[in-house]
C-alpha positions, 0 to 999 in steps of 0.5 A, a space after each residue: 502546483 495544486 491538484 486541480 492544476 495537475 489534473 488539467 496538466 495531464 489527463 491520464 487514463 488509469 488502466 485496469 489490471 488483469 485480475 478483477 474482483 468478482 461482482 457482488 456486495 462489498 465484504 466486511 472482513 472483520 469487526 474489531 473493538 477499539 477506542 475513539 476519544 477514549 470511548 469503546 467503539 466498534 470498527 469495521 475492516 472492509 472493502 472500500 466503497 468507490 465513493 470513498 476513494 478520494 478520501 482514501 487517497 487524501 489519507 494516504 497522501 497526508 499520512 503515508 507519504 509523511 510516515 513511510 521511510 523512503 518517501 520521508 527521505 525523498 521529502 515526497 510531500 514537498 513534491 507535488 509531482 511525486 504526490 500526483 504520480 503516487 496518487 495515480 498508482 494508488 488509484 490503479 490499485 483501488 480500481 480492483 476493489 480489493 483494498 481495505 479500510 478500517 471504518 468507525 461504526 456508523 450504526 447511529 447514522 453518522 458518516 463513518 471515519 476512515 481510521 486506517 487504509 491498506 491499499 491492495 492489489 492482486 498482481 499477475 504475470 499479465 500486469 507487467 505492461 501496465 506497471 511498465 507504462 506507469 514507470 515510463 510516465 512518472 512526472 516527478 524526477 524524484 519518483 523516477 529516482 526512487 523507481 530506479 533504485 527500488 525496481 531492481 530490488 523487486 526484480 531480484 525478489 522475483 516473487 512469481 518465479 521464486 515462489 511459483 505463483 502466477 498471482 499473489 496479493 500485494 500492497 502499496 501501503 498501510 496507514 492508520 490515523 495518528 489519533 488511533 495508533 497504539 491499538 494494534 489496528 495495523 496488525 489487524 488489517 494485515 491479518 485480514 489478508 488471510 481472509 481476503 486470500 482464502 475468499 478469492 482463491 489466492 495462495 500468497 501475500 507478498 510485498 515490501 515492508 519498508 519500516 522497522 515497525 511494519 517488519 515487526 508486524 509482518 514477523 508477528 503475522 508469520 511472514 517469511 523473508 524473500 529479500 533483505 537490504 539495510 538502507 545504508 547499502 541501497 545505493 543510487 546510480 551515483 553510488 550514493 546512499 539512496 535514502 540518507 538518514 533513513 529512520 528505519 534500518 532495513 527494507 524487507 520483501 516478505 511473504 506468507 502462504 495461505 494454502 
């Protein structure tokens, strides 16, 4: 079932979360050096323009769903309904306007390439109903199975209560194009969260880091651990390992304060 058929199958209204980005021009948070096809190149880490949202969603569906351990175990890319559900969730995040992309320099007039993406959201205590509605309306049985396993872990992490913050910056995935990996771009995008939080008056960044590689990035950036589980100990409602043969060892919910 391709996306066009799915778009005709359901006609969802993607709601807004309670926090809104203040009006104004898009922020370019950092310009970093790197390489494109072996040549030195400048890359901009900035808020994502709305006219690039669909490209960003394509990137996440093509690369993040293939690379992230939980989605890989669930064979997410083989499930059009799960891809559709996840695309809707990412679109909700993108509507806040705070997600970031890494773009090639376009000073020569060429269209910039989206090299990396970090889907971000400012979550508050007032967003509970928005996410509950999403959870109740998954089209994919696999997506519902993942939610049934992961949601109790999010509840156990209990960021707002344990860390005493009514709002915080969270993430729904970070991905870099395979041909640009090995240049520390993931770590550079993660570090930009400090600039984002300080600019928008947010004291805390917190989210799950689901792969060994992303956990190492977070540790290097000074993130602490709020909750930790080995994948072999995360069970589904049949008391079976929820993510069998996972290529990563550990799931961690991690946080960093910016005060």
